[in-house]
N, C-alpha and C positions, 0 to 999 in steps of 0.2 A: 547578503549571504551568497547569492548566486554569482555576483560579481567577484567575490573573494575566491570562490571555487574556480570560476573561469580564468582568473588571473594566475592561479597556481597550477593549472593544467599545462603539461608540456606540449610543444609543437605549434603549428600554424592553426588557422581557423578550422580547416577541414579535420585535422587530427583532433583538435579540441572538441569539435562537434561529435565525432565518432566516439571519443572517450566519454563524453557527456551522455550520449545515448546508451552506451554500455552500462554506465553507472546507474542510470534510471532503470534499465531493465533488471539489474542486480537488486536494486531496492525493491522493485515490484515483486520479483521472485521471492526474496526473503520475507516480504510481508505476507504473500499468499501461502508460502510453504511453512512458515514458522510462527509468525506473529498472530495472524488471524485464527488459525486453528487453536492456538493457546488461549486467545481471548474469547473465543466463541462460547464456551460454557459459562463464562462470567457475565455475558450479556443477557438481558431479560426478554429476548425475542420469543421464547417459547412459553412465557407466562401469560396465558390467555385468560381474560376475565369474562368473556362472553361464553355462556354455555348453550347447548342445543336443546334444552329442556322445555322451551316455550311452545305454546300452541299457535298455529298459524292460521 
């Protein structure tokens, strides 16, 4: 998959590297701004099964 993307990017190696970096940054931005906030309520991270009622 990465080879296919690399072959279809325009320009020489330096231009392709810069475009690849920009694409990675865009993907990370979209994940943190839209995908993760949307998925966070669906994940069970706040379902705690240990209570604090025991004696020590």
